[in-house]
N, C-alpha and C positions, 0 to 999 in steps of 0.2 A: 503493499500500499504506499509506504514511504517512498518507494522507488518510482512508482507511477506518478506520485505527486511531484517528485523532484524532476522527473522527465517532462511533465506538463509544464513546470516552471521554466525549464530550459527552452522548450519549444516556443513558449509565449514570449520569453525574452529575446530569442533569436528573431522571431517574426517581427518584433517591435524594432529591433536594430536594423533589420532589412528595410522596413518601412521608412525609417529615418534616413538610411543610406539612399533610398530611392528619391526621397524628397530633396535631399542635398544635390543629387545628381541632376534632377529636373530643374532646380533653381540655377544651377551652373549652366545648363543648356540654354535657358531663357535669357539669361544676363547678356546683354549686348555689349560687346567689347569695342566694336569699331562702328562708327556711325557713317563714315564715308570712306570707301575703299581708296587705296593709293591711286589706282589708275583713273578713278573718276575725278579725284582732286586735281589731277594733271590736265584735265579737259581744257581749261582755259588757256594753257600755254602750249600743250602738245596736241590738242584735238584739231579737227578739220577747220572749225570755225576760227579758232585762235591762231593757227599756224598757216595752213594751206591757203585760206582765202586772203590773208594779208600778204602773203608771198605772191599770189597771182595777181592781186590788185597792184602791187608795187612793181612787178617785173613783167607780167603778161596780161594786160588788160583784156585782150581778146579771149584768152583761155579762162579768165574770170567770168566773162560773159557767157562762154560756152558752158561753163560749170553750173552757173546759177540760172542761166537762160534769161539773164537781164544785166544791164550795165550797172556799174557801181552807184552811179547817180540815181537810177531807178530804184536800186535796192535801198538806198538810203531814204528816198522819198517814201517808199512803201513802209519801210521801218518806222519813219516818223509818224505815219498815220496810224499804225496798228500798235505801237508801243504801249499807249495808255490802256489798250483793250486787253493786252495779253501779258502785261508785266506781272510778275509774282513777287512776293515778298521773301527776302532772305530770312533765315532763322539763325539762331545761335548754333545750331548743329551743322548746317550746310548752306551754301550759296544756291539760289535758285538759277534755273537755266536762263541765260540772258535772252531778251526779246530777239535780238539779232540771230542767235542760234536757233530759236524757234521758227522765225521766219525762213531762214535757210533750209531747215529740215522740212518744214511744211512745203516749201516750193519744190524741193527735190521729190517729195512724196506725191504732190500733185502732178508733176511732170511725168513721173513714172506710172501715174494712175493707180497708185496704191493708197490704201487708207488703212494703216495697221490697226488692228483692234485694240492692242494694249501697247502703244508706243512708249509710254512712260507710266509711272504709278498714278499720276494725277490727270492723265489724258491730255498732256501738253499739246501733242501734235494735232489731235482732233480739235481741241479748242482753238488753236491758232488758225487752223484751216477754216473752221467755222466763222471766226471773226473776220478773216480776210474776205471770205465770200459774202458775209453780211455787209461789210464795208463797200465791197465792189458793187453789190446790188443797190446800195443807198446812194451811190455816187450818180449824179445826173449828167450822164454823157450820151449824147445823141450823134449819130453820124450825119454829116452834112447832106442835105438834099440836093443842093445844086452846086456846080463847080465854083460859083463865086463864094460860097461859104467855106471852102476849104481852108482858106488862110485864117479864118476866125474860129476854127474848130479847136476846142480845148477839152481836156478830160478832167 
């Protein structure tokens, strides 16, 4: 009888220790150690928008136009128009994706006729595309009806 009681105590104690061990293991797994990965933090300096487009703009303007499907001036014009609509706030943990990078990615996606379902965790690409299309539809641009009006046509 004493032996069975001792055995029951050992089993109960062992199961409690195992439960505690499992709780500690789960807490360690849930604890986030890195908020932004190293390769993501280098996006501003080493990424396409931060490096490639700057080099193309400075050295090969025609390749810049081929890559973005618009000139640098057109890109800046579009960026100025949509920045207030697509700008996100920076947090203490990470910097948000810049409006220029959003427009560049959206333009490439629209050119390739793709619309990724989950491009980023907050739907950045879809939001930027929607805002650009909304802005485009709200602009009052009409094609000239007569040849005399071609000189006065503005977008």
